C-alpha positions in Angstrom: 34.0 22.9 8.3 30.4 24.1 7.6 30.1 22.4 4.3 31.8 19.5 5.8 29.6 18.8 8.7 26.7 19.7 5.8 27.9 16.9 3.5 28.2 14.1 6.3 25.3 15.1 7.5 23.3 14.8 3.9 25.3 11.6 3.3 24.1 9.6 6.2 20.4 10.6 5.2 20.9 10.0 1.6 22.5 6.4 2.4 19.3 5.4 4.2 17.0 6.2 1.1 19.7 4.6 -0.8 20.0 1.2 1.1 16.0 1.3 0.9 15.3 1.1 -2.8 18.1 -1.0 -2.9 17.1 -3.8 -0.4 13.2 -3.0 -1.9 14.3 -4.2 -5.8 16.2 -7.1 -4.1 13.4 -8.6 -2.4 10.8 -8.1 -4.9 13.9 -9.6 -7.4 14.8 -12.3 -5.4 12.6 -13.1 -2.5 10.0 -16.0 -2.5 6.3 -14.5 -1.6 5.4 -14.9 1.5 3.3 -17.9 2.8 0.5 -15.5 3.9 0.1 -14.3 0.6 -0.2 -17.5 -0.7 -2.9 -18.6 2.0 -4.8 -15.5 0.7 -4.5 -16.2 -3.0 -6.3 -19.3 -2.1 -9.1 -18.1 -0.3 -9.7 -15.6 -3.6 -13.6 -16.0 -4.5 -14.3 -18.2 -2.0 -14.4 -15.7 1.0 -17.0 -13.2 0.3 -18.1 -10.7 2.6 -20.7 -7.7 2.1 -18.7 -5.3 0.1 -19.3 -1.7 0.0 -17.5 0.3 -3.1 -17.4 4.5 -2.5 -17.3 6.5 -5.7 -16.0 10.2 -4.8 -16.9 12.4 -8.1 -16.7 15.9 -8.6 -17.2 17.0 -12.4 -15.9 13.9 -13.4 -19.0 13.4 -16.4 -16.0 11.7 -19.1 -15.3 9.2 -16.9 -17.7 8.3 -14.1 -20.2 6.6 -17.1 -17.2 3.9 -17.2 -16.9 3.2 -14.2 -19.9 2.5 -13.3 -20.7 0.5 -16.4 -17.5 -1.5 -15.5 -19.1 -1.8 -11.3 -21.9 -4.1 -13.6 -19.7 -6.1 -15.4 -17.6 -7.3 -11.5 -17.2 -10.8 -11.0 -18.3 -10.3 -7.4 -21.7 -11.2 -5.9 -24.7 -8.6 -6.6 -26.3 -10.1 -3.6 -23.2 -8.9 -1.6 -22.0 -5.9 -3.6 -23.0 -2.2 -2.9 -22.0 1.2 -5.1 -22.3 4.4 -4.0 -21.7 7.4 -5.6 -20.9 10.5 -3.9 -21.5 13.3 -6.7 -19.6 15.9 -4.7 -21.1 19.1 -6.0 -20.9 18.6 -9.4 -21.7 21.2 -12.0 -21.5 19.1 -15.2 -23.8 15.9 -16.1 -21.7 13.8 -13.2 -25.0 13.7 -11.0 -27.2 12.8 -13.9 -25.0 10.0 -15.1 -24.6 8.7 -11.6 -28.7 8.9 -10.9 -29.2 7.2 -14.5 -26.8 3.9 -13.2 -29.0 3.9 -9.5 -32.4 3.9 -11.9 -31.4 0.7 -13.6 -29.3 -0.4 -10.6 -30.2 -1.8 -7.2 -26.6 -2.1 -5.9 -26.2 1.4 -7.3 -27.6 4.7 -5.3 -26.2 8.3 -5.3 -25.6 10.7 -2.9 -25.3 14.3 -4.2 -23.5 16.8 -1.8 -25.4 20.0 -2.9 -22.7 22.0 -0.9 -19.8 19.8 -1.1 -16.3 20.4 -3.7 -14.3 20.7 -0.3 -12.2 17.6 -1.3 -12.2 13.8 -1.4 -11.7 13.2 2.6 -15.5 15.4 3.2 -17.0 13.2 0.1 -15.9 10.1 1.4 -17.3 10.4 5.3 -20.4 11.0 3.8 -20.5 7.9 1.8 -18.9 5.9 4.7 -22.6 7.0 6.4 -24.7 5.6 4.3 -22.7 2.6 3.3 -23.7 -0.9 4.5 -20.7 -3.2 3.9 -18.5 -4.8 6.2 -16.0 -4.5 3.5 -15.5 -0.3 2.6 -13.8 0.0 -0.2 -12.5 3.4 -2.2 -12.0 3.8 -6.5 -11.7 7.4 -7.8 -14.2 8.1 -11.0 -11.3 8.0 -13.6 -10.7 4.5 -12.5 -11.3 1.2 -14.5 -10.8 -2.5 -12.3 -10.5 -5.5 -13.2 -13.9 -8.0 -13.7 -12.5 -9.8 -10.3 -11.0 -7.0 -8.6 -12.9 -6.7 -5.8 -12.5 -10.8 -5.0 -8.8 -10.1 -4.5 -8.7 -7.1 -2.6 -11.2 -8.4 -0.2 -9.2 -12.2 0.3 -6.3 -10.5 3.0 -9.6 -9.5 4.9 -9.9 -13.1 5.8 -7.3 -12.9 8.6 -8.7 -10.3 11.4 -5.7 -8.5 12.2 -5.7 -6.8 8.7 -7.2 -3.5 9.1 -6.9 -2.2 5.4 -5.5 -3.8 1.7 -4.0 -2.1 -0.9 -4.0 -2.8 -4.7 -2.1 -1.8 -7.7 -2.4 1.3 -9.6 -1.8 1.3 -13.6 -1.5 4.1 -16.1 -4.1 3.5 -18.7 -3.2 6.4 -20.9 0.4 6.0 -21.2 0.6 6.9 -24.6 -0.6 10.7 -24.2 2.4 12.2 -23.9 6.4 12.0 -22.2 4.2 12.9 -18.7 2.3 10.3 -19.1 4.8 8.0 -19.3 7.1 9.2 -16.6 3.9 9.0 -14.7 4.1 5.4 -15.9 7.2 4.5 -14.7 6.6 6.0 -11.8 3.9 4.6 -10.9 5.3 0.7 -11.5 8.5 1.4 -9.2 5.9 2.5 -6.6 3.5 -0.2 -6.7 5.7 -3.6 -8.5 8.7 -2.8 -6.3 8.1 -0.1 -3.4 4.8 -1.7 -2.3 5.2 -5.2 -3.2 9.0 -5.5 -1.0 7.1 -3.4 2.3 4.6 -5.9 1.4 7.3 -9.1 1.0 9.1 -7.4 3.8 6.1 -6.9 6.7 7.1 -3.6 6.9 3.5 -1.8 5.8 2.4 -1.1 3.1 0.7 2.3 2.5 -2.8 3.1 1.6 -2.7 5.0 -1.5 -6.2 6.6 -1.2 -7.9 4.2 -4.0 -8.1 0.5 -5.5 -8.4 -0.3 -1.8 -10.1 -0.5 1.8 -10.9 -1.1 5.0 -12.6 -3.5 7.3 -15.7 -1.0 8.3 -15.7 -1.2 12.1 -11.8 -0.2 11.9 -12.4 2.7 9.5 -15.2 3.9 12.4 -12.6 3.3 14.7 -10.2 5.2 13.6 -12.5 8.3 12.5 -12.7 7.8 8.7 -10.6 10.3 6.6 -9.1 13.6 7.8 -10.6 16.2 5.4 -7.8 18.7 7.3 -4.8 16.6 5.6 -4.4 16.9 1.6 -3.1 13.5 1.8 -5.8 11.9 3.8 -4.7 8.6 2.4 -1.4 8.7 4.0 -2.9 10.2 7.1 -5.4 7.5 7.4 -2.5 5.2 6.8 -0.1 5.7 9.9 -3.3 6.4 11.9 -4.3 2.5 11.2 -0.8 1.5 12.3 -0.6 3.4 15.5 -3.5 1.8 16.2 -2.3 -1.9 15.8 -3.7 -3.0 12.7 -2.2 -5.0 9.5 -1.8 -3.2 5.7 -1.5 -5.7 3.3 -0.3 -5.3 -0.4 -2.2 -7.1 -3.1 0.3 -7.0 -6.5 -2.7 -8.6 -9.4 -5.7 -6.7 -7.9 -5.2 -4.3 -11.1 -7.2 -0.9 -11.6 -6.3 1.5 -14.6 -5.6 5.4 -14.2 -5.8 8.4 -16.3 -2.4 9.8 -15.5 -1.7 13.6 -15.8 -0.6 15.1 -19.0 0.6 17.9 -18.6 3.8 19.3 -16.8 1.3 22.0 -15.1 -1.0 19.4 -14.0 2.0 17.3 -12.6 3.5 20.4 -10.9 -0.3 21.3 -9.2 -1.0 16.9 -7.8 3.0 16.8 -6.7 2.5 19.7 -5.1 -1.1 18.2 -3.3 0.8 15.0 -2.8 4.6 17.0 -1.3 2.2 19.6 1.0 0.2 16.9 2.6 2.7 13.7 3.3 5.1 16.9 5.1 1.3 17.7 6.8 1.1 13.9 8.3 5.1 14.0 8.9 5.0 16.7 11.3 1.6 15.5 12.6 2.5 11.7 13.3 6.2 11.2 13.2 6.6 11.7 16.6 3.8 9.1 17.5 5.5 6.8 15.1 8.7 6.7 16.9 7.4 6.6 20.7 5.4 3.7 19.5 5.6 0.6 21.6 4.1 -1.9 19.9 6.3 -1.3 16.2 9.4 -2.5 15.7 13.1 -1.0 15.1 13.0 -1.5 11.1 9.5 -0.6 11.2 9.7 2.7 12.8 12.8 3.4 10.5 10.5 2.7 7.3 7.9 4.8 8.6 10.2 7.7 9.1 11.6 7.4 5.8 8.0 7.1 4.1 6.7 10.3 6.0 9.9 12.4 5.6 10.0 10.8 1.5 9.4 14.4 -0.2 11.9 16.3 2.3 14.3 14.2 0.3 14.1 16.8 -3.1 14.1 19.6 -0.9 17.8 18.0 0.8 18.9 17.5 -2.3 18.5 21.2 -3.5 20.4 22.2 -0.4 23.5 19.7 -1.3 23.7 21.6 -4.2 23.6 24.7 -2.8 26.2 23.0 0.1 28.6 21.8 -3.2 28.6 24.9 -4.7 29.3 26.9 -1.4 32.3 24.2 -1.2 33.5 24.8 -4.2 33.5 28.6 -4.0 35.3 28.6 -0.6 38.3 26.2 -1.3 36.6 23.8 1.7 37.8 19.8 0.1 37.3 16.7 2.1 41.1 15.9 0.6 42.3 19.3 2.9 41.7 16.5 5.3 43.7 14.0 6.6 43.4 10.8 4.2 43.9 8.0 6.4 41.7 9.0 9.0 38.5 9.7 7.1 39.3 7.0 4.3 36.2 4.9 5.1 34.3 8.0 4.8 35.5 9.1 1.3 35.1 5.8 0.2 31.6 6.1 1.1 30.9 8.8 -0.7 32.8 7.3 -3.9 30.1 4.3 -3.9 27.2 6.3 -3.1 28.0 8.8 -5.7 28.9 5.6 -8.3 25.8 3.8 -7.2 23.6 5.1 -4.4 22.4 8.3 -6.3 20.8 5.4 -8.9 19.2 3.7 -6.5 15.7 4.9 -7.3 16.2 4.0 -11.3 17.0 0.5 -10.3 14.3 0.4 -8.8 12.0 2.0 -11.1 14.2 -0.3 -13.9 13.7 -3.4 -12.1 10.2 -2.8 -12.2 9.3 -2.5 -15.7 11.9 -5.3 -16.6 9.2 -7.7 -14.3 7.1 -6.2 -15.8 7.8 -6.8 -19.2 7.8 -3.4 -20.3 11.2 -3.3 -21.6 10.9 -0.4 -24.0 9.9 2.3 -21.5 13.3 1.8 -20.0 15.1 4.0 -22.7 12.8 7.1 -20.8 14.9 6.4 -17.6 16.9 9.5 -18.1 13.9 11.6 -18.3 12.9 10.4 -14.7 16.2 13.0 -14.2 14.0 15.8 -15.2 11.1 14.6 -13.3 13.0 14.8 -10.3 14.7 18.3 -10.8 10.8 19.6 -11.1 10.2 17.9 -7.9 13.0 19.0 -6.0 11.4 23.5 -6.7 8.0 21.5 -6.3 8.7 20.2 -2.8 10.3 23.2 -1.8 7.4 25.3 -2.3 5.4 22.8 -0.8 7.4 23.0 2.9 7.7 26.8 2.6 3.7 27.3 2.0 3.6 24.7 4.5 5.3 27.2 7.6 3.3 29.9 5.9 0.4 28.6 6.4 -1.7 29.0 9.4 -3.6 26.7 10.9 -4.9 24.1 8.9 -6.4 26.6 5.6 -5.3 24.2 3.1 -6.8 24.6 -0.7 -7.9 20.8 -2.6 -6.6 21.2 -5.9 -9.0 18.7 -8.3 -7.3 16.7 -11.0 -9.4 17.3 -14.1 -10.1 13.9 -16.5 -10.8 14.0 -19.9 -11.7 10.1 -20.5 -8.4 9.6 -22.1 -7.5 6.1 -23.1 -10.5 4.4 -21.8 -10.4 2.8 -25.6 -12.6 5.7 -26.9 -15.3 5.7 -24.9 -16.8 8.8 -23.4 -18.5 8.9 -19.9 -21.4 10.6 -20.8 -22.8 7.1 -22.9 -25.8 6.3 -21.7 -26.9 9.1 -20.6 -30.2 10.9 -21.6 -29.8 14.7 -20.8 -32.8 14.2 -18.5 -32.5 14.6 -14.9 -33.3 11.8 -13.1 -34.9 11.5 -9.7 -35.2 7.6 -9.4 -34.0 4.7 -6.7 -31.0 5.5 -5.0 -31.3 9.0 -5.0 -30.3 11.2 -1.7 -29.6 14.9 -1.6 -27.4 16.3 1.5 
């Protein structure tokens, strides 16, 4: 009987995520864009508040030059633009490259955190202290944005209820390896379908930690980034929502990232994401369910979002329950067929459709992006999911065993792959610059 009960519980949770994926996919494929998104597009380029771009960087000498060069090429008015590079205790040439740009361009300044390296949230908080923009945007050092991305990202802030905005992340080094191709598919599903659907359904898009930003006053009110959280972006998303602010997603505001290319790097990155998401679930789930200003649908979606990295663990448990049921000869067929007809029918329906709901989401995103040649790789996502089942299980165990907030931040190394052969050291003369815009902390 115990395996039957566990099967029923697991089934109900899986069905909830199944409907989430299918509903998101349906709305992006068939629903018309909301009127407020059309309004944002109309003001793109006309609304030009003072903007600060924060760029945290720790040992990013191979990519920081590419991003800073791109900052000088952006179409946003330079008298309304401020770029703040936070050199977070780098031991390579990152700080020197950034200083060389600060010397040349008055709107670029550099903060050197000599005792840095503790993680992105702490670096961003220091950068925020020395920023002046009405809108604060963030870019990771390995990103390469569109020329007009700032115009697109600031447009939704014309609505005073919008506290944060998120743009789209696209993989730049897709061809490097099988892993980078799998990450490409994950990004397509996550942004082209998942984020887009949440925005169109007014179900709270997620700030993803980069290619997005906030109103300055809103960021100050919620206390900035939390250095104790491994996924400071998810934590900040929930804190904004609990304070009553809206978050918008702009699908055509794209920036290109250097994805991980090895399974070890994939594991390390996903481990941090999983553990950080679980941290956020433990911290915020109760407050989300108690929030009076959130609708039932918003609470359901935020709960599913916070617990999404528990889902692979649940699948691992389901495999164990299935094996246990087989070994003990406990079967649903031993139950009264008429009494449990709809339950059995639901299981068959889920087995034939529901298990593939995430694949539908990713496949639909690739179709909408006209990336049909990637569709042959969809089965490889199964292997990635198996890895995530064990990765998330380890993250959950470590979260339980780790006392307090003593969580180690693992930095993802970037080597400049995918930047059209550019080297982040271009323009660096090898001399340490003590020019304008340089600040030591």
